[in-house]
C-alpha positions in Angstrom: -3.7 112.9 22.6 -4.4 109.3 20.9 -5.5 109.5 16.9 -8.4 107.5 16.5 -7.3 105.9 12.6 -10.2 103.5 12.2 -11.4 103.6 8.6 -14.8 104.9 9.1 -13.6 108.0 11.1 -11.0 108.6 8.0 -14.6 108.3 5.8 -16.0 110.9 7.7 -13.0 113.6 7.9 -13.0 113.0 4.4 -16.3 113.4 3.5 -16.3 116.9 5.4 -13.7 117.8 3.6 -15.5 117.0 0.0 -18.7 118.8 1.7 -16.6 122.2 2.5 -14.9 123.0 -1.2 -11.6 123.9 -0.9 -12.4 127.5 -1.7 -14.1 127.9 1.0 -11.6 126.4 3.2 -8.5 128.2 2.3 -8.6 131.7 4.2 -8.8 129.5 7.3 -6.1 127.1 6.7 -2.3 127.0 8.0 -1.0 126.8 4.3 -2.8 130.3 3.1 -1.6 132.2 6.3 2.1 130.8 5.8 2.1 132.1 2.6 0.9 135.5 3.6 3.6 135.9 6.2 6.1 134.9 3.3 4.7 138.1 1.3 4.7 140.2 4.6 8.8 139.2 5.2 9.6 139.7 1.7 9.3 143.5 1.5 12.1 143.8 4.0 14.6 141.3 3.2 14.0 142.2 -0.7 14.7 145.7 0.1 17.7 144.9 2.3 18.4 142.0 -0.7 18.0 145.0 -3.6 20.1 147.6 -1.8 22.7 145.7 -1.6 22.9 144.5 -4.8 22.3 148.0 -6.1 25.2 149.1 -4.1 27.4 146.5 -4.7 27.0 146.8 -8.5 27.7 150.7 -8.4 30.8 150.8 -6.4 32.6 147.7 -8.5 31.4 149.2 -11.5 33.0 152.9 -10.6 35.9 151.2 -9.2 36.2 148.6 -12.4 39.2 151.2 -13.5 41.3 151.0 -10.4 41.0 146.9 -10.9 39.5 147.4 -7.5 36.2 146.9 -8.8 36.2 143.3 -9.5 37.2 141.8 -5.7 34.3 143.7 -4.8 32.2 142.9 -7.3 33.4 139.0 -6.9 33.1 139.6 -2.9 29.3 140.7 -3.7 28.1 137.5 -5.5 29.6 135.7 -3.2 27.5 136.8 -0.8 24.3 137.0 -2.9 24.7 133.2 -2.3 24.5 133.6 1.4 20.9 136.1 0.8 20.0 132.8 -1.4 20.1 130.4 1.2 18.0 132.7 3.6 15.6 132.6 1.1 15.7 129.1 0.0 15.4 128.4 4.1 11.9 130.9 3.8 10.7 128.8 0.7 11.0 125.6 2.5 9.2 126.4 6.0 6.7 128.8 5.2 5.9 127.9 1.3 6.6 123.8 1.5 9.1 124.7 -1.0 12.2 122.6 -1.1 14.8 123.8 -3.6 18.6 122.5 -3.6 21.3 124.4 -3.0 23.2 125.2 -6.1 26.6 123.9 -7.0 29.6 125.0 -5.3 32.5 127.4 -6.6 35.2 124.6 -7.6 38.4 127.3 -8.3 40.8 125.3 -10.4 43.3 126.2 -7.9 43.4 127.5 -4.8 44.6 130.8 -5.1 42.9 134.3 -4.8 42.7 134.8 -8.4 41.3 131.6 -9.4 38.3 132.1 -7.2 37.6 135.4 -8.3 37.3 134.0 -11.7 35.4 131.0 -10.4 32.6 133.6 -8.9 32.7 135.6 -11.9 32.1 132.8 -14.3 29.6 131.2 -12.0 26.0 131.6 -13.7 24.5 131.2 -10.7 26.1 133.9 -8.9 24.4 135.6 -11.5 21.6 134.4 -11.1 21.4 135.6 -7.3 22.3 139.2 -8.1 19.0 138.5 -11.0 16.8 137.7 -8.3 17.6 140.4 -6.0 16.7 142.9 -8.7 14.1 140.9 -10.1 12.4 140.2 -6.6 12.1 143.7 -5.2 9.7 145.2 -7.8 7.4 142.0 -6.8 7.7 141.7 -3.6 6.3 145.4 -3.4 3.6 144.5 -5.5 2.7 141.4 -3.2 3.1 143.3 0.0 1.0 145.9 -1.1 -1.8 143.8 -2.5 -2.2 141.2 0.1 -1.5 143.3 2.8 -4.3 145.5 1.8 -6.7 143.4 0.6 -6.4 140.5 3.3 -6.8 143.4 6.1 -9.9 144.9 4.5 -11.5 141.7 4.0 -11.0 140.4 7.0 -12.0 144.2 8.3 -15.6 144.3 6.9 -16.0 140.3 7.6 -15.8 140.8 11.5 -17.5 144.4 11.4 -20.6 143.7 13.1 -17.8 142.2 16.0 -16.2 145.7 16.2 -18.4 148.4 14.5 -19.7 148.3 18.7 -16.2 150.6 19.1 -17.3 153.6 16.9 -18.6 156.2 18.1 -22.5 156.2 17.6 -24.4 159.2 15.3 -28.4 158.7 16.1 -29.5 155.2 17.5 -26.7 153.1 16.0 -22.7 153.4 16.1 -21.8 152.7 12.1 -18.8 153.9 9.5 -19.7 157.0 8.2 -19.2 156.4 4.4 -20.3 160.4 3.2 -20.6 164.0 4.7 -21.0 167.5 3.9 -20.5 169.0 6.9 -24.0 170.6 6.5 -26.5 167.5 7.8 -26.5 165.0 5.0 -23.9 161.8 6.2 -24.4 158.3 5.7 -23.5 155.4 7.8 -23.2 152.0 7.9 -25.3 151.2 10.8 -28.5 149.5 9.7 -28.7 145.6 9.9 -29.2 145.1 6.1 -25.8 147.6 5.7 -23.9 146.0 8.5 -24.7 142.0 6.9 -24.1 143.3 3.6 -20.5 144.7 4.6 -20.1 141.4 5.9 -21.0 139.5 3.1 -18.5 141.6 0.9 -15.6 141.0 3.5 -16.4 137.3 3.1 -16.2 137.2 -1.1 -12.8 139.7 -0.5 -11.1 137.2 1.9 -12.5 134.4 -0.5 -10.5 136.1 -3.6 -7.9 137.1 -1.8 -6.9 133.7 -0.2 -6.9 132.1 -3.8 -4.8 135.7 -5.2 -2.1 134.8 -1.8 -2.0 131.5 -3.3 -0.9 132.8 -6.7 1.4 135.2 -5.3 3.3 132.7 -3.8 3.5 130.5 -6.9 5.3 133.3 -8.2 7.6 132.8 -5.4 7.9 129.2 -6.2 9.1 129.6 -9.9 11.5 132.8 -8.9 13.4 130.7 -6.2 13.4 127.9 -7.7 14.8 129.0 -11.1 17.0 131.8 -9.8 18.7 130.3 -6.7 18.9 126.4 -7.4 20.8 124.8 -8.9 21.1 125.2 -12.9 19.2 122.4 -15.0 22.8 121.9 -17.3 24.6 121.3 -13.4 21.2 118.7 -12.5 21.9 117.3 -15.9 25.7 116.6 -15.6 25.5 115.6 -12.0 22.4 112.9 -13.1 24.7 112.1 -16.1 27.5 111.1 -13.9 25.6 108.8 -11.9 23.7 107.3 -14.2 27.0 106.4 -16.0 28.4 105.0 -12.6 25.5 102.7 -12.7 26.3 102.1 -17.0 29.6 101.1 -15.7 28.7 99.2 -12.7 26.5 97.2 -14.6 29.1 96.2 -17.7 31.1 95.2 -15.2 28.9 92.9 -13.2 27.8 91.9 -16.5 31.6 90.9 -17.4 32.0 89.1 -14.5 28.9 86.9 -15.2 29.7 86.1 -18.2 33.3 85.3 -17.3 31.7 83.2 -14.2 29.5 81.3 -16.3 31.9 80.6 -19.0 34.7 79.1 -16.7 32.3 77.5 -14.3 30.3 76.0 -17.7 32.0 75.4 -21.5 35.1 75.7 -20.4 35.3 73.3 -17.9 33.1 70.9 -20.0 35.5 71.9 -23.2 38.7 71.2 -20.7 37.0 67.7 -19.6 36.4 67.2 -23.4 39.9 67.5 -24.0 41.1 65.5 -22.2 38.5 62.5 -22.7 39.4 62.7 -26.0 43.1 62.5 -25.3 42.4 59.4 -23.3 40.4 58.1 -26.2 43.1 58.0 -29.0 45.4 56.4 -26.6 43.3 53.5 -26.3 42.1 54.4 -30.2 44.7 50.7 -31.0 44.7 49.3 -27.8 40.9 48.8 -26.9 39.2 50.1 -29.6 35.4 49.3 -28.1 36.3 51.6 -25.2 37.9 54.3 -27.6 34.7 54.7 -29.3 32.6 54.6 -26.3 34.5 57.8 -24.7 34.1 59.3 -28.2 30.4 58.8 -28.0 30.5 60.4 -24.7 32.5 63.5 -25.5 29.9 64.2 -28.3 27.6 64.2 -25.5 29.9 67.1 -23.3 30.1 68.7 -26.8 26.2 69.1 -27.2 25.7 70.1 -23.7 28.8 72.9 -24.8 27.5 74.1 -27.4 24.0 74.4 -25.7 25.7 76.7 -23.2 27.4 78.5 -25.5 23.7 79.4 -27.3 22.1 80.0 -23.4 25.6 82.2 -22.8 24.9 84.0 -26.0 21.1 84.5 -26.1 21.9 86.1 -22.4 24.2 88.4 -24.1 21.7 89.8 -26.9 19.5 87.1 -28.3 20.2 86.5 -32.2 16.2 86.6 -32.2 15.4 89.7 -30.6 18.4 91.2 -33.5 16.5 89.4 -36.4 12.7 89.3 -35.5 12.6 91.8 -32.8 10.4 92.3 -29.5 7.6 89.9 -30.4 9.3 87.1 -31.0 11.8 87.8 -28.6 9.4 88.0 -25.8 7.3 84.7 -27.3 10.7 82.9 -26.9 11.7 84.3 -23.4 7.6 83.5 -22.3 8.2 79.9 -23.4 10.4 79.1 -20.8 8.7 80.6 -18.1 7.4 78.0 -15.7 3.6 79.8 -15.5 2.0 80.8 -18.5 2.3 84.0 -19.8 0.5 85.9 -22.6 2.5 88.2 -24.9 1.1 91.6 -26.5 2.9 93.7 -28.8 1.7 96.4 -30.0 4.3 98.0 -32.3 4.5 99.7 -35.4 8.0 100.3 -35.7 11.3 98.9 -33.6 13.0 100.9 -31.1 16.7 102.2 -30.9 18.8 98.5 -30.8 20.0 99.7 -27.1 16.2 100.6 -26.1 15.4 97.3 -27.3 17.2 95.1 -25.4 17.1 96.8 -22.1 13.0 96.3 -22.8 14.1 92.9 -23.8 16.1 92.1 -20.8 14.2 93.5 -18.5 10.9 91.8 -19.4 13.0 88.8 -19.1 14.0 89.2 -15.4 10.6 90.2 -14.8 9.6 86.5 -15.6 12.5 85.0 -13.8 11.2 86.8 -10.7 7.8 85.3 -12.0 9.3 81.8 -12.0 10.9 82.0 -9.1 9.3 84.1 -5.9 5.9 85.2 -7.1 3.9 81.6 -6.8 1.4 82.7 -10.0 -1.1 80.7 -11.5 -0.1 82.9 -15.3 1.2 86.0 -16.3 0.7 88.5 -18.9 3.5 90.9 -21.1 2.0 93.8 -22.9 4.8 96.1 -24.9 3.0 99.4 -27.0 4.4 103.0 -27.5 3.2 106.2 -25.9 4.4 109.2 -28.2 8.0 108.7 -27.6 8.0 106.6 -25.4 7.9 102.4 -25.2 5.9 101.0 -22.4 6.2 97.7 -20.9 3.6 96.1 -18.6 4.2 92.9 -16.6 1.2 91.1 -14.4 1.1 88.3 -12.7 -1.7 86.8 -10.6 0.5 85.7 -7.4 1.4 86.8 -4.2 2.5 90.3 -4.3 4.4 92.0 -2.1 7.6 93.0 -4.3 9.0 95.9 -3.4 11.7 98.1 -5.1 13.1 99.6 -2.0 14.0 96.2 -0.1 17.5 96.4 -2.1 15.8 93.5 -4.1 16.5 92.2 -7.9 14.4 94.9 -8.9 16.3 98.1 -7.0 18.9 97.5 -9.6 16.4 96.8 -12.5 15.4 100.1 -11.5 18.6 101.2 -11.4 19.3 100.1 -15.0 16.3 101.9 -16.2 17.2 105.3 -15.3 20.8 104.7 -15.9 18.4 105.6 -19.7 15.8 108.2 -18.5 13.4 104.9 -17.6 10.8 104.4 -14.8 10.3 101.7 -13.4 6.8 101.4 -10.8 5.3 98.4 -8.8 2.5 98.1 -7.8 2.2 95.2 -5.8 -0.1 94.5 -2.7 0.2 91.8 -0.7 -2.0 89.0 -2.0 -1.6 90.4 -5.2 -1.6 91.2 -8.5 1.4 92.7 -9.1 1.9 95.1 -11.9 5.4 96.1 -12.8 5.5 98.8 -15.4 8.0 99.9 -17.1 9.2 103.2 -19.1 11.6 103.9 -21.6 13.0 106.3 -24.5 11.7 105.4 -27.8 15.6 106.2 -28.9 18.3 106.2 -26.8 
């Protein structure tokens, strides 16, 4: 069946969601029921995992004196990783919580002893075992509370629908709340009592839905904290990736500098040496021609010096070192093909490396404004927010810039990411374009 995506239809659905509060929708949403079934499955799975963990620990500890317990413990820890994979899959399917697999074992050699040593020294393996021991009492608590309150709440809410199946005592059927066997009894059978029971059931259902979500949140924390990759391992992988980006960027910069020197200043200096050699030969024979050649060589020297200054500015401008970001960015803005206003609100200067990255970030963004945006004006704002350096470049051009399109913005985003920076681009078609860069204050 086709889906109507017209704006009016979308707004109508959004209005209905706003009219019905989330607390009232929660008992009927698929998320709540998936989380409920996650809690129901947790008990039998945790019983198996807990029993396996306790048995394995007890057996291996009892056999340690014969050394047989060491490989048994290693095998148990390795098997615990399999249980962890099951729990991560269950969390992804029922809780919508994706947890990456932890780092694999890396024995230093291919022998059995190396493998046993890698398992025993792996913090990830021990975290899986700790999960088995901690999750069992939590699963018992969550299972008991969720099942009891959920079933009682729905039973009370639906009481008017099933009370007719009860035996009749008097004129109406109903649940007996009290009876002394001597003719005194209390039943839930009057319309007011039935309505009150149903209202109490509704309240219990609403509260239990939030309780189930709270239980599920704790499970998300446990799965993510104990069954996922360690923070140290994630940081190592991130640093390795950042190091590769930095090395590639440095190599690309070196190639650019070499190319600019070879094609620019070096070529001019070679031509200059040849012109001066010819002028030297003609100095006695034709002084006027020699003077003209020296004059041309003087012009080449000026051009070569200008290219060397531009190249040095591209490596690290002197104005940035001497006067900071305000003056350096004003210099960059003055070379842009559109009017650019610069507002730098910094009391102190960031780390030199961060200052250099900020300079080249703004320089590249303004180059994009000049070449691709078709803008009539642009602005650059730089300020400090706690321990972060914030940069925002805004232009009123045609928009459509996309970091994922493999453009220069993608490379700039990688450079910023290598120092724990962030690049955010907001560029709808038709403009305006706002690029926000965030860098650590100290590298």
